LUMLUM-292915 format. One line per 8 residues: number of its first residue (from 0); their letters; for each residue x, y, z of N, C-alpha, C, O. Coordinates in Angstrom, 1 decimal, always signed. Example, Ala and Ser with C-alpha at 12.3 -4.5 7.8 and 13.67 -1.06 7.14 Angstrom:
# residues 2
0> AS> +13.2 -5.7 +7.8 +12.3 -4.5 +7.8 +13.2 -3.3 +7.8 +14.2 -3.3 +8.5  +12.8 -2.2 +7.1 +13.7 -1.1 +7.1 +12.9 +0.0 +7.9 +13.4 +1.1 +8.0
END
This chain:
# residues 215
0> MTPATPAL> +79.6 +127.8 +105.9 +79.4 +127.6 +104.5 +78.2 +126.7 +104.3 +78.1 +125.6 +104.9  +77.3 +127.0 +103.4 +76.2 +126.2 +103.1 +76.5 +125.3 +101.9 +77.4 +125.6 +101.2  +75.6 +124.3 +101.7 +75.9 +123.4 +100.5 +75.8 +124.2 +99.2 +76.4 +123.8 +98.2  +75.1 +125.3 +99.1 +74.9 +126.1 +97.9 +76.1 +127.0 +97.7 +76.2 +127.6 +96.6  +77.0 +127.2 +98.7 +78.0 +128.3 +98.6 +78.9 +128.1 +97.4 +79.2 +129.1 +96.6  +79.5 +126.9 +97.1 +80.3 +126.7 +95.9 +79.6 +127.1 +94.6 +80.2 +127.7 +93.7  +78.3 +126.8 +94.5 +77.6 +127.1 +93.3 +77.4 +128.6 +93.2 +77.5 +129.2 +92.1  +77.2 +129.3 +94.3 +77.1 +130.8 +94.3 +78.4 +131.4 +93.9 +78.4 +132.4 +93.2
8> HQAAALLL> +79.5 +130.9 +94.4 +80.8 +131.4 +94.0 +81.1 +131.2 +92.6 +81.6 +132.1 +91.9  +80.7 +130.1 +92.0 +80.9 +129.8 +90.6 +80.0 +130.8 +89.7 +80.5 +131.3 +88.7  +78.8 +131.0 +90.2 +77.9 +131.9 +89.4 +78.5 +133.3 +89.5 +78.5 +134.0 +88.4  +79.0 +133.7 +90.6 +79.6 +135.1 +90.7 +80.8 +135.2 +89.8 +81.0 +136.2 +89.2  +81.6 +134.1 +89.8 +82.8 +134.2 +88.9 +82.4 +134.4 +87.4 +83.0 +135.1 +86.7  +81.4 +133.7 +87.0 +80.9 +133.8 +85.6 +80.3 +135.1 +85.3 +80.6 +135.7 +84.3  +79.6 +135.7 +86.2 +78.9 +137.0 +86.0 +79.9 +138.1 +86.1 +79.7 +139.2 +85.5  +81.0 +137.9 +86.8 +82.0 +139.0 +86.9 +83.0 +138.9 +85.7 +83.9 +139.8 +85.6
16> GYPGPDWP> +82.9 +137.9 +84.9 +83.8 +137.8 +83.8 +83.4 +138.8 +82.7 +82.3 +139.3 +82.6  +84.4 +139.2 +81.9 +84.2 +140.2 +80.8 +83.1 +139.7 +79.9 +83.1 +138.6 +79.4  +82.1 +140.6 +79.6 +81.0 +140.2 +78.7 +81.4 +140.1 +77.2 +81.1 +141.1 +76.5  +82.0 +139.1 +76.8 +82.4 +138.9 +75.4 +81.3 +138.3 +74.6 +80.1 +138.3 +75.0  +81.6 +137.8 +73.4 +80.6 +137.2 +72.5 +79.7 +136.1 +73.2 +78.6 +135.9 +72.8  +80.3 +135.4 +74.2 +79.6 +134.3 +74.8 +78.6 +134.7 +75.9 +77.9 +133.9 +76.5  +78.5 +136.1 +76.1 +77.8 +136.6 +77.2 +76.3 +136.2 +77.2 +75.8 +135.7 +78.3  +75.6 +136.3 +76.1 +74.1 +136.0 +76.2 +73.9 +134.5 +76.7 +73.0 +134.3 +77.5
24> ARHTLVRD> +74.7 +133.6 +76.1 +74.5 +132.2 +76.6 +74.9 +132.0 +78.0 +74.3 +131.3 +78.8  +76.0 +132.6 +78.4 +76.5 +132.5 +79.8 +75.5 +133.1 +80.8 +75.2 +132.5 +81.8  +75.0 +134.3 +80.4 +74.0 +134.9 +81.3 +72.8 +134.0 +81.5 +72.3 +133.8 +82.6  +72.2 +133.5 +80.4 +71.0 +132.6 +80.4 +71.3 +131.4 +81.2 +70.5 +131.0 +82.1  +72.4 +130.7 +81.0 +72.8 +129.5 +81.7 +72.9 +129.8 +83.2 +72.3 +129.0 +84.0  +73.6 +130.8 +83.6 +73.8 +131.1 +85.0 +72.4 +131.4 +85.7 +72.1 +131.0 +86.8  +71.6 +132.3 +85.0 +70.3 +132.6 +85.5 +69.5 +131.4 +85.8 +68.8 +131.3 +86.8  +69.4 +130.5 +84.8 +68.6 +129.3 +84.9 +69.1 +128.4 +86.0 +68.3 +127.8 +86.7
32> CLTELATP> +70.4 +128.3 +86.1 +71.0 +127.4 +87.2 +70.7 +128.0 +88.6 +70.3 +127.3 +89.5  +70.8 +129.3 +88.7 +70.5 +130.0 +90.0 +69.0 +129.8 +90.3 +68.6 +129.6 +91.5  +68.1 +129.9 +89.3 +66.7 +129.7 +89.6 +66.4 +128.3 +90.1 +65.6 +128.1 +91.0  +67.1 +127.3 +89.4 +66.9 +126.0 +89.8 +67.5 +125.7 +91.2 +67.0 +124.8 +91.9  +68.5 +126.4 +91.6 +69.2 +126.3 +92.9 +68.2 +126.6 +94.0 +68.2 +126.0 +95.1  +67.3 +127.5 +93.8 +66.2 +127.9 +94.7 +66.7 +128.1 +96.1 +66.1 +127.5 +97.0  +67.6 +129.0 +96.3 +68.0 +129.4 +97.6 +67.9 +130.9 +97.7 +68.3 +131.7 +96.8  +67.5 +131.5 +98.8 +67.4 +132.9 +99.0 +68.7 +133.6 +98.8 +68.8 +134.8 +98.4
40> AAAPLLRF> +69.8 +132.9 +99.1 +71.1 +133.5 +98.9 +71.4 +133.9 +97.5 +72.3 +134.7 +97.2  +70.7 +133.3 +96.5 +70.9 +133.6 +95.1 +70.2 +134.9 +94.7 +70.4 +135.4 +93.6  +69.4 +135.5 +95.5 +68.6 +136.7 +95.2 +69.4 +137.8 +94.6 +69.0 +138.4 +93.6  +70.5 +138.2 +95.2 +71.3 +139.3 +94.7 +71.8 +139.0 +93.3 +71.9 +139.9 +92.4  +72.3 +137.8 +93.0 +72.8 +137.4 +91.7 +71.7 +137.4 +90.7 +71.9 +137.8 +89.6  +70.5 +137.0 +91.1 +69.4 +137.0 +90.1 +68.9 +138.4 +89.9 +68.5 +138.7 +88.8  +69.1 +139.3 +90.9 +68.8 +140.7 +90.6 +69.7 +141.3 +89.6 +69.3 +142.1 +88.7  +71.0 +140.9 +89.7 +72.0 +141.4 +88.7 +71.6 +140.9 +87.3 +71.6 +141.6 +86.3
48> CAAVDGIP> +71.2 +139.6 +87.2 +70.8 +139.0 +85.9 +69.7 +139.7 +85.3 +69.6 +140.0 +84.1  +68.7 +140.1 +86.2 +67.5 +140.8 +85.7 +67.9 +142.3 +85.2 +67.4 +142.8 +84.2  +68.8 +142.9 +86.0 +69.2 +144.3 +85.7 +69.9 +144.4 +84.3 +69.8 +145.4 +83.6  +70.7 +143.4 +83.9 +71.4 +143.4 +82.7 +70.8 +142.7 +81.5 +71.3 +142.7 +80.4  +69.6 +142.1 +81.8 +68.9 +141.3 +80.8 +68.6 +142.2 +79.6 +68.0 +143.3 +79.8  +68.9 +141.8 +78.4 +68.6 +142.6 +77.2 +69.5 +143.7 +76.8 +69.4 +144.3 +75.8  +70.5 +144.0 +77.7 +71.5 +145.0 +77.3 +72.4 +144.4 +76.2 +72.9 +143.4 +76.4  +72.6 +145.2 +75.1 +73.5 +144.6 +74.1 +74.9 +144.4 +74.6 +75.4 +145.1 +75.5
56> VLDLASAY> +75.5 +143.3 +74.1 +76.8 +142.9 +74.6 +77.8 +144.0 +74.5 +78.6 +144.2 +75.5  +77.8 +144.7 +73.4 +78.8 +145.8 +73.3 +78.6 +146.9 +74.3 +79.6 +147.5 +74.9  +77.4 +147.2 +74.6 +77.1 +148.2 +75.6 +77.5 +147.8 +77.0 +78.0 +148.5 +77.8  +77.2 +146.5 +77.3 +77.6 +145.9 +78.6 +79.1 +145.9 +78.8 +79.6 +146.1 +79.8  +79.8 +145.5 +77.7 +81.2 +145.4 +77.7 +81.8 +146.8 +78.0 +82.8 +146.9 +78.7  +81.2 +147.8 +77.3 +81.7 +149.2 +77.5 +81.5 +149.6 +79.0 +82.4 +150.2 +79.6  +80.4 +149.3 +79.6 +80.1 +149.6 +81.0 +81.0 +148.8 +81.9 +81.4 +149.4 +82.9  +81.4 +147.6 +81.5 +82.3 +146.8 +82.3 +83.6 +147.5 +82.4 +84.2 +147.6 +83.5
64> VRTFDRSR> +84.1 +147.9 +81.3 +85.4 +148.6 +81.2 +85.4 +149.8 +82.0 +86.4 +150.1 +82.8  +84.4 +150.7 +81.9 +84.3 +151.9 +82.7 +84.2 +151.6 +84.2 +84.8 +152.3 +85.0  +83.5 +150.5 +84.5 +83.3 +150.2 +85.9 +84.6 +149.7 +86.6 +85.0 +150.2 +87.6  +85.3 +148.7 +86.0 +86.4 +148.0 +86.6 +87.8 +148.4 +86.2 +88.7 +148.3 +86.9  +87.9 +148.9 +85.0 +89.2 +149.1 +84.4 +89.7 +150.6 +84.5 +90.8 +150.9 +84.3  +88.8 +151.5 +84.7 +89.1 +152.9 +84.7 +89.0 +153.6 +86.1 +89.1 +154.8 +86.1  +88.9 +152.8 +87.1 +88.8 +153.4 +88.4 +89.5 +152.4 +89.4 +89.1 +151.2 +89.5  +90.6 +152.8 +90.0 +91.3 +152.0 +91.0 +90.4 +151.7 +92.2 +90.7 +150.7 +92.9
72> RRTLHLTY> +89.4 +152.5 +92.4 +88.5 +152.2 +93.6 +87.7 +151.0 +93.3 +87.1 +150.5 +94.2  +87.6 +150.6 +92.0 +86.7 +149.5 +91.7 +87.4 +148.4 +90.9 +86.8 +147.7 +90.2  +88.7 +148.3 +91.2 +89.4 +147.2 +90.5 +89.0 +145.9 +91.0 +88.7 +145.7 +92.2  +89.1 +144.9 +90.1 +88.8 +143.5 +90.5 +90.1 +142.8 +91.1 +90.0 +141.6 +91.4  +91.2 +143.5 +91.1 +92.4 +142.9 +91.6 +92.6 +143.2 +93.1 +92.9 +144.3 +93.5  +92.3 +142.2 +93.9 +92.0 +142.5 +95.4 +93.2 +142.9 +96.2 +93.1 +143.7 +97.1  +94.5 +142.5 +95.8 +95.6 +142.9 +96.6 +95.9 +144.4 +96.5 +96.6 +144.9 +97.3  +95.3 +145.0 +95.4 +95.6 +146.4 +95.3 +95.0 +147.2 +96.5 +95.5 +148.2 +96.9
80> YTDGDTRR> +93.9 +146.7 +97.0 +93.2 +147.4 +98.1 +94.1 +147.4 +99.4 +94.0 +148.4 +100.2  +94.9 +146.4 +99.6 +95.7 +146.3 +100.8 +97.1 +146.6 +100.6 +97.8 +147.1 +101.5  +97.6 +146.4 +99.4 +99.1 +146.6 +99.1 +99.4 +147.7 +98.2 +100.5 +148.1 +98.0  +98.4 +148.2 +97.4 +98.6 +149.3 +96.5 +99.7 +148.9 +95.5 +99.9 +147.7 +95.2  +100.4 +149.9 +95.0 +101.5 +149.6 +94.1 +102.8 +149.6 +95.0 +103.7 +150.5 +94.8  +102.9 +148.6 +95.8 +104.1 +148.5 +96.7 +104.8 +147.2 +96.4 +104.3 +146.3 +95.7  +106.0 +147.0 +96.9 +106.8 +145.8 +96.7 +106.0 +144.6 +97.4 +106.1 +143.5 +97.0  +105.2 +144.9 +98.5 +104.5 +143.9 +99.1 +103.5 +143.2 +98.2 +103.2 +142.0 +98.4
88> RGSALAAL> +103.0 +143.9 +97.2 +102.0 +143.3 +96.4 +102.6 +142.2 +95.6 +101.9 +141.2 +95.4  +103.8 +142.3 +95.1 +104.4 +141.2 +94.4 +104.5 +139.9 +95.3 +104.3 +138.8 +94.8  +104.8 +140.1 +96.5 +104.9 +138.9 +97.5 +103.5 +138.3 +97.6 +103.3 +137.1 +97.7  +102.5 +139.2 +97.7 +101.1 +138.7 +97.9 +100.6 +137.9 +96.7 +100.0 +136.9 +96.8  +101.0 +138.4 +95.5 +100.6 +137.7 +94.3 +101.3 +136.4 +94.2 +100.7 +135.4 +93.8  +102.6 +136.3 +94.6 +103.3 +135.1 +94.5 +102.7 +134.1 +95.5 +102.6 +132.9 +95.3  +102.3 +134.6 +96.7 +101.7 +133.7 +97.7 +100.4 +133.1 +97.2 +100.1 +131.9 +97.5  +99.6 +133.9 +96.5 +98.4 +133.4 +95.9 +98.6 +132.3 +94.9 +98.0 +131.2 +94.9
96> KAHYRAHG> +99.6 +132.5 +94.0 +100.0 +131.5 +93.1 +100.4 +130.2 +93.8 +100.0 +129.1 +93.4  +101.2 +130.3 +94.8 +101.7 +129.1 +95.5 +100.5 +128.4 +96.2 +100.4 +127.2 +96.3  +99.5 +129.2 +96.7 +98.4 +128.6 +97.4 +97.5 +127.8 +96.4 +97.1 +126.7 +96.7  +97.3 +128.4 +95.2 +96.6 +127.6 +94.2 +97.3 +126.3 +93.8 +96.7 +125.3 +93.8  +98.6 +126.4 +93.6 +99.4 +125.2 +93.2 +99.3 +124.2 +94.3 +99.2 +123.0 +94.0  +99.4 +124.6 +95.6 +99.3 +123.7 +96.7 +98.0 +122.9 +96.7 +98.0 +121.8 +97.3  +97.0 +123.4 +96.1 +95.7 +122.7 +96.1 +95.4 +122.1 +94.7 +94.2 +121.8 +94.4  +96.4 +122.0 +93.9 +96.3 +121.3 +92.6 +95.5 +122.1 +91.5 +95.0 +121.5 +90.6
104> WAPPENEL> +95.5 +123.4 +91.7 +94.8 +124.3 +90.7 +95.8 +125.2 +90.0 +96.6 +125.9 +90.7  +95.8 +125.3 +88.7 +96.7 +126.1 +87.9 +95.8 +127.2 +87.2 +95.3 +126.8 +86.1  +95.7 +128.4 +87.7 +94.9 +129.4 +87.0 +95.7 +129.8 +85.7 +96.9 +129.6 +85.6  +95.0 +130.5 +84.8 +95.7 +130.9 +83.6 +96.8 +131.9 +83.9 +96.7 +132.7 +84.8  +97.9 +131.8 +83.1 +99.1 +132.6 +83.3 +98.9 +134.1 +82.8 +99.6 +135.0 +83.2  +97.8 +134.3 +82.0 +97.7 +135.6 +81.5 +96.7 +136.5 +82.3 +96.2 +137.5 +81.8  +96.5 +136.1 +83.5 +95.7 +136.9 +84.5 +96.3 +136.9 +85.8 +96.8 +135.9 +86.3  +96.3 +138.0 +86.5 +96.9 +138.1 +87.8 +96.1 +137.2 +88.8 +94.9 +137.1 +88.7
112> PDHLPLLL> +96.8 +136.5 +89.7 +96.1 +135.6 +90.6 +95.2 +136.2 +91.6 +94.4 +135.5 +92.3  +95.2 +137.6 +91.8 +94.3 +138.2 +92.7 +93.0 +138.7 +92.0 +92.2 +139.4 +92.6  +92.8 +138.4 +90.7 +91.6 +138.8 +90.0 +90.4 +138.1 +90.6 +90.4 +136.9 +90.7  +89.4 +138.8 +91.0 +88.4 +138.3 +91.8 +87.7 +137.1 +91.1 +87.4 +136.1 +91.8  +87.4 +137.1 +89.8 +86.8 +135.9 +89.2 +87.6 +134.7 +89.4 +87.0 +133.6 +89.5  +88.9 +134.8 +89.4 +89.8 +133.7 +89.6 +89.7 +133.1 +91.1 +89.6 +131.9 +91.3  +89.7 +134.0 +92.0 +89.5 +133.6 +93.4 +88.1 +132.9 +93.6 +88.0 +131.9 +94.3  +87.1 +133.4 +92.9 +85.8 +132.8 +93.1 +85.7 +131.4 +92.4 +85.1 +130.5 +92.9
120> EFAARCPD> +86.4 +131.3 +91.3 +86.5 +130.0 +90.6 +87.2 +129.0 +91.5 +86.8 +127.9 +91.6  +88.3 +129.5 +92.1 +89.0 +128.6 +93.0 +88.1 +128.2 +94.2 +88.1 +127.0 +94.6  +87.4 +129.1 +94.7 +86.5 +128.8 +95.9 +85.4 +127.9 +95.5 +85.0 +127.1 +96.3  +85.0 +127.9 +94.2 +84.0 +127.0 +93.8 +84.5 +125.6 +93.6 +83.9 +124.6 +93.9  +85.8 +125.5 +93.1 +86.4 +124.2 +92.9 +87.0 +123.6 +94.2 +87.0 +122.4 +94.4  +87.5 +124.4 +95.1 +88.2 +124.0 +96.3 +87.5 +124.8 +97.5 +88.1 +125.8 +97.9  +86.3 +124.4 +97.9 +85.5 +125.3 +98.8 +86.2 +125.7 +100.1 +86.1 +126.9 +100.4  +86.9 +124.8 +100.8 +87.4 +125.2 +102.1 +88.6 +126.2 +101.9 +88.5 +127.2 +102.5
128> PGSALLRD> +89.6 +125.8 +101.2 +90.7 +126.8 +101.1 +90.3 +128.0 +100.3 +90.8 +129.1 +100.5  +89.4 +127.9 +99.3 +88.9 +129.0 +98.6 +88.1 +130.0 +99.4 +88.3 +131.2 +99.3  +87.2 +129.5 +100.3 +86.5 +130.4 +101.2 +87.4 +131.1 +102.2 +87.2 +132.2 +102.5  +88.4 +130.3 +102.6 +89.4 +131.0 +103.5 +90.1 +132.1 +102.8 +90.4 +133.2 +103.4  +90.5 +132.0 +101.5 +91.1 +133.1 +100.8 +90.1 +134.3 +100.7 +90.6 +135.4 +100.9  +88.9 +134.0 +100.4 +87.9 +135.1 +100.3 +87.8 +135.8 +101.7 +87.7 +137.0 +101.8  +87.8 +135.0 +102.8 +87.8 +135.7 +104.1 +89.0 +136.5 +104.3 +88.9 +137.6 +104.9  +90.2 +136.0 +103.9 +91.4 +136.8 +104.0 +91.3 +138.2 +103.3 +91.9 +139.1 +103.7
136> HRAALELL> +90.5 +138.2 +102.2 +90.4 +139.4 +101.4 +89.0 +140.1 +101.7 +88.6 +140.9 +100.9  +88.5 +139.9 +102.9 +87.2 +140.5 +103.2 +87.2 +142.0 +103.1 +86.2 +142.6 +102.6  +88.2 +142.6 +103.6 +88.3 +144.1 +103.6 +88.2 +144.6 +102.1 +87.5 +145.5 +101.8  +89.0 +144.0 +101.2 +88.9 +144.4 +99.8 +87.6 +144.2 +99.2 +87.1 +145.0 +98.5  +87.0 +143.0 +99.5 +85.6 +142.7 +99.0 +84.6 +143.8 +99.4 +83.8 +144.3 +98.6  +84.7 +144.2 +100.7 +83.8 +145.2 +101.2 +84.0 +146.5 +100.6 +83.1 +147.3 +100.3  +85.3 +146.9 +100.4 +85.6 +148.1 +99.8 +85.1 +148.2 +98.3 +84.5 +149.2 +97.9  +85.2 +147.1 +97.6 +84.7 +147.0 +96.2 +83.2 +147.1 +96.2 +82.6 +147.8 +95.4
144> RMALTDHG> +82.6 +146.4 +97.1 +81.1 +146.4 +97.2 +80.6 +147.8 +97.5 +79.7 +148.3 +96.8  +81.3 +148.5 +98.4 +80.9 +149.9 +98.7 +81.1 +150.8 +97.5 +80.2 +151.7 +97.2  +82.2 +150.7 +96.8 +82.5 +151.5 +95.7 +81.5 +151.3 +94.6 +81.1 +152.2 +93.9  +81.2 +150.0 +94.3 +80.2 +149.7 +93.3 +78.8 +150.3 +93.6 +78.1 +150.7 +92.8  +78.5 +150.2 +94.9 +77.2 +150.7 +95.4 +77.2 +152.2 +95.2 +76.2 +152.8 +94.6  +78.2 +152.9 +95.5 +78.3 +154.4 +95.3 +78.3 +154.7 +93.9 +77.7 +155.8 +93.5  +78.8 +153.9 +93.0 +78.8 +154.1 +91.6 +77.4 +153.8 +90.9 +77.2 +154.1 +89.8  +76.5 +153.2 +91.7 +75.2 +152.9 +91.2 +75.3 +151.7 +90.2 +74.5 +151.6 +89.3
152> SPYADILR> +76.3 +150.8 +90.4 +76.5 +149.7 +89.4 +75.7 +148.5 +89.8 +75.6 +148.2 +91.0  +75.0 +147.8 +88.9 +74.4 +146.6 +89.2 +75.3 +145.5 +89.7 +74.9 +144.5 +90.3  +76.6 +145.6 +89.4 +77.6 +144.7 +89.8 +77.7 +144.7 +91.4 +78.3 +143.7 +91.9  +77.2 +145.7 +92.0 +77.3 +145.7 +93.5 +76.5 +144.5 +94.0 +76.9 +144.0 +95.1  +75.5 +144.1 +93.3 +74.7 +142.9 +93.8 +75.5 +141.6 +93.8 +75.3 +140.8 +94.7  +76.5 +141.5 +92.9 +77.3 +140.3 +92.8 +78.2 +140.3 +94.1 +78.4 +139.3 +94.7  +78.8 +141.5 +94.4 +79.7 +141.6 +95.5 +78.9 +141.4 +96.8 +79.4 +140.8 +97.8  +77.7 +141.9 +96.8 +76.8 +141.6 +98.0 +76.6 +140.2 +98.2 +76.6 +139.7 +99.4
160> AVCDTLPG> +76.3 +139.4 +97.1 +76.1 +138.0 +97.3 +77.4 +137.3 +97.8 +77.3 +136.4 +98.6  +78.5 +137.7 +97.2 +79.8 +137.1 +97.7 +80.0 +137.3 +99.2 +80.3 +136.4 +99.9  +79.9 +138.6 +99.6 +80.1 +138.9 +101.0 +79.1 +138.2 +101.9 +79.5 +137.8 +103.0  +77.9 +138.0 +101.4 +76.9 +137.2 +102.2 +77.3 +135.8 +102.4 +76.7 +135.1 +103.3  +78.1 +135.2 +101.6 +78.6 +133.8 +101.8 +79.6 +133.7 +102.9 +79.9 +132.6 +103.3  +80.2 +134.8 +103.3 +81.3 +134.8 +104.3 +80.7 +135.1 +105.7 +79.7 +135.8 +105.8  +81.4 +134.6 +106.7 +81.0 +135.0 +108.1 +81.2 +136.4 +108.3 +82.1 +137.1 +107.9  +80.3 +137.0 +109.1 +80.5 +138.4 +109.4 +79.4 +139.3 +108.8 +78.3 +138.8 +108.5
168> PSPADRAQ> +79.8 +140.6 +108.5 +81.1 +141.1 +108.7 +81.4 +141.3 +110.2 +80.6 +141.8 +110.9  +82.6 +140.9 +110.6 +83.0 +141.1 +111.9 +83.5 +142.5 +112.1 +83.8 +143.2 +111.1  +83.5 +143.1 +113.3 +83.9 +144.5 +113.5 +85.3 +144.7 +113.0 +85.6 +145.8 +112.4  +86.2 +143.8 +113.1 +87.5 +144.0 +112.6 +87.5 +144.1 +111.1 +88.3 +145.0 +110.6  +86.8 +143.3 +110.4 +86.7 +143.5 +108.9 +86.2 +144.8 +108.5 +86.7 +145.5 +107.6  +85.1 +145.2 +109.2 +84.5 +146.5 +108.9 +85.4 +147.7 +109.2 +85.6 +148.6 +108.4  +86.1 +147.6 +110.3 +87.0 +148.6 +110.7 +88.2 +148.7 +109.7 +88.6 +149.8 +109.3  +88.7 +147.6 +109.2 +89.8 +147.6 +108.3 +89.3 +148.2 +106.9 +90.0 +149.0 +106.3
176> ALALARGG> +88.1 +147.8 +106.5 +87.6 +148.4 +105.2 +87.4 +149.9 +105.3 +87.7 +150.6 +104.4  +86.9 +150.3 +106.4 +86.6 +151.8 +106.6 +88.0 +152.5 +106.7 +88.1 +153.6 +106.1  +89.0 +151.9 +107.3 +90.3 +152.6 +107.4 +90.9 +152.7 +106.0 +91.5 +153.7 +105.7  +90.8 +151.6 +105.2 +91.3 +151.7 +103.9 +90.6 +152.7 +103.0 +91.2 +153.4 +102.2  +89.3 +152.7 +103.2 +88.5 +153.7 +102.4 +88.9 +155.1 +102.7 +88.9 +156.0 +101.8  +89.2 +155.4 +104.0 +89.6 +156.8 +104.4 +91.0 +157.1 +103.9 +91.2 +158.2 +103.4  +92.0 +156.2 +104.1 +93.3 +156.5 +103.8 +94.0 +155.9 +102.6 +95.0 +156.4 +102.2  +93.4 +154.8 +102.1 +94.0 +154.1 +101.0 +95.2 +153.3 +101.4 +95.7 +153.5 +102.5
184> PPTETVGL> +95.6 +152.4 +100.5 +96.8 +151.5 +100.9 +98.1 +152.3 +100.7 +98.0 +153.5 +100.2  +99.2 +151.8 +101.1 +100.5 +152.4 +101.0 +100.7 +152.8 +99.5 +100.3 +152.2 +98.6  +101.5 +153.9 +99.3 +101.7 +154.4 +98.0 +103.1 +154.3 +97.5 +103.5 +155.0 +96.6  +103.9 +153.4 +98.1 +105.3 +153.2 +97.7 +105.2 +152.8 +96.2 +104.6 +151.8 +96.0  +105.7 +153.2 +95.5 +105.9 +153.3 +94.1 +106.4 +152.5 +93.0 +107.5 +152.1 +92.9  +105.5 +152.2 +92.2 +106.0 +151.6 +90.9 +105.2 +152.2 +89.8 +105.0 +151.6 +88.7  +104.9 +153.4 +89.9 +104.4 +154.2 +88.8 +103.0 +154.5 +88.6 +102.7 +155.3 +87.8  +102.1 +153.8 +89.3 +100.7 +154.1 +89.2 +100.3 +155.1 +90.3 +100.9 +155.2 +91.3
192> APFSANPS> +99.2 +155.8 +90.0 +98.7 +156.7 +91.0 +98.2 +155.9 +92.2 +97.7 +154.8 +92.0  +98.2 +156.4 +93.4 +97.8 +155.6 +94.6 +96.3 +155.5 +94.5 +95.5 +156.2 +93.9  +95.8 +154.4 +95.2 +94.4 +154.2 +95.4 +93.8 +155.4 +96.1 +94.4 +155.9 +97.1  +92.7 +155.8 +95.7 +92.1 +157.0 +96.2 +90.9 +156.6 +97.1 +90.2 +155.7 +96.9  +90.8 +157.4 +98.2 +89.7 +157.1 +99.1 +88.4 +157.6 +98.5 +87.3 +157.1 +98.6  +88.9 +159.2 +97.6 +87.7 +159.8 +96.9 +87.2 +158.5 +96.1 +86.2 +158.6 +95.3  +77.6 +123.7 +94.1 +78.1 +122.4 +93.6 +78.2 +122.4 +92.1 +78.0 +123.5 +91.8  +78.3 +121.9 +91.3 +78.7 +121.8 +89.9 +77.5 +122.1 +89.0 +77.6 +121.9 +87.8
200> AIPSAAPS> +76.4 +122.6 +89.6 +75.3 +122.9 +88.7 +75.6 +124.1 +87.8 +75.1 +124.3 +86.7  +76.5 +124.9 +88.3 +77.0 +126.1 +87.5 +78.2 +125.7 +86.8 +79.1 +125.1 +87.4  +78.3 +126.0 +85.5 +79.5 +125.6 +84.7 +80.8 +126.3 +85.1 +80.7 +127.3 +85.9  +81.9 +125.9 +84.6 +83.2 +126.5 +84.9 +83.2 +127.9 +84.3 +82.5 +128.2 +83.3  +84.0 +128.8 +84.9 +84.0 +130.2 +84.5 +84.5 +130.4 +83.1 +85.4 +129.7 +82.7  +83.9 +131.4 +82.5 +84.3 +131.8 +81.1 +85.6 +132.5 +81.2 +86.0 +133.1 +82.3  +86.4 +132.6 +80.1 +87.7 +133.4 +80.2 +87.4 +134.8 +80.5 +86.4 +135.4 +80.1  +88.4 +135.5 +81.2 +88.3 +136.9 +81.4 +88.7 +137.6 +80.2 +89.1 +137.0 +79.2
208> AAQGTGR> +88.6 +139.0 +80.2 +89.0 +139.7 +79.0 +90.4 +139.5 +78.6 +90.7 +139.5 +77.4  +91.3 +139.3 +79.6 +92.7 +139.0 +79.2 +92.9 +137.7 +78.6 +94.0 +137.4 +78.1  +91.9 +136.8 +78.6 +92.0 +135.5 +78.1 +91.4 +135.4 +76.7 +90.8 +134.4 +76.4  +91.6 +136.4 +75.9 +91.3 +136.2 +74.5 +89.9 +136.7 +74.1 +89.4 +136.3 +73.1  +89.3 +137.6 +74.9 +88.0 +138.2 +74.5 +88.2 +139.3 +73.5 +87.2 +139.7 +72.9  +89.4 +139.7 +73.2 +89.6 +140.8 +72.3 +89.4 +142.2 +72.8 +89.3 +143.1 +72.1  +89.2 +142.3 +74.1 +89.0 +143.6 +74.7 +90.2 +144.5 +74.6 +90.1 +145.6 +75.0
END
């Protein structure tokens, strides 16, 4: 982990949040902070900022929903990639909540604890345990990065920047990601269709769509 890593995680958390009415100010603030940070590791995040610059908020919000909410291959809820809609996922979500509490952080109750912007916010506030959590979810991050790249989404650059802050990718991580991409997670049932193979310079993360954006 480099000294800039927490700031990069915070920037990624902000940029992955739902683009509500605060988006223009959030986008400008993050872009300016990343420019001031002056690290090559910020290049993918700055590319994303440039790619969405000037897009009307309503258009970007619509693209966000199409990208993340209408395809399980591109969900921001990381345990879905490994646990699908199985009973194990409930245990994984409970474990994440307990992990946050153990480190003195209480995420909002109206968002699932595996929502990537929340994990990134935690990693920015608690760098060592937060980076460990991101490493634990490396396969999911890589799967999401690949899916966004295939989709031609500028959000792929944010995932690229996040993955670049982690060690690796190790062969084991890559093998796990490819295996999940080929076969999908378990499909034990609770009603949804299975996953288909087909430092403080940056401010605190803005609320997600579930936190009052009116989405």
